[in-house]
N, C-alpha and C positions, 0 to 999 in steps of 0.2 A: 902489475899482470895482469890478462883477462884471464878469465876461466873458460878452456874450452870446454862446450856442448855438447860439441858434435863429437858425440861417439857412434860406432859402428850400427847399432840398435836403430839410433835417433836415423842414420841416414838412410839405413832400408828403407825407413820408414816413410820420410820424406819422400822420397825416389818412386817408393811405388806408388805412391797417393797423388805424387804431381801425373805421373804415366796413367792412373785412373780418372785422371780430369780433376782430381779436387783444387780449388783454387788457395791461394798463398794463406787467405783470412782462414781459413777452414785448415790447413795442415797448419797454422799458426797454433789455433784452437785447441788440437790434438796432441800437440806438443809443450803447451805449454810455453810458447817462444812469444817475439813481437811477428807479426808479417815483415817486417825488414827485415830481421835474421833470416827468413826463411825467402825470401825475393833476393838474399846476399847468396845465402848460400845454391839457391837453385845455379843461381847465375856464374859459381864459382865452378861448380860440378858439370857446366855447360849441359845442362838437360835440355833435351830439345822439346819443345811446346807440346803438351798432349793434343792427340789427334782430335778430342773431343774434352768438350766440357762439361761436366754437370750442370742439369739446370737449376735456375735459381729461382728458390722459393720464397716469392715475393711478399707473402703477408706474413712472412717472419721479420723481415725486414724494417728497418727504424725508417720512418719519412723523416725527412727534413723540412723544420720548419721555414714556413714561408714558399715553400718549393710548388 
């Protein structure tokens, strides 16, 4: 049996951060869960896409070797 980690507080945090334009990766880091679980929950909640995404800070991203 799977443990339900999506309590009301976590769903509220996810919904708020998504509406503010945070990426699924950043939300997952804040909630300490996988990106896939965040995307799945966004899909199940049928949340609309945010109006505007937050800018990506490129200097903090790891570059892919050979790219």
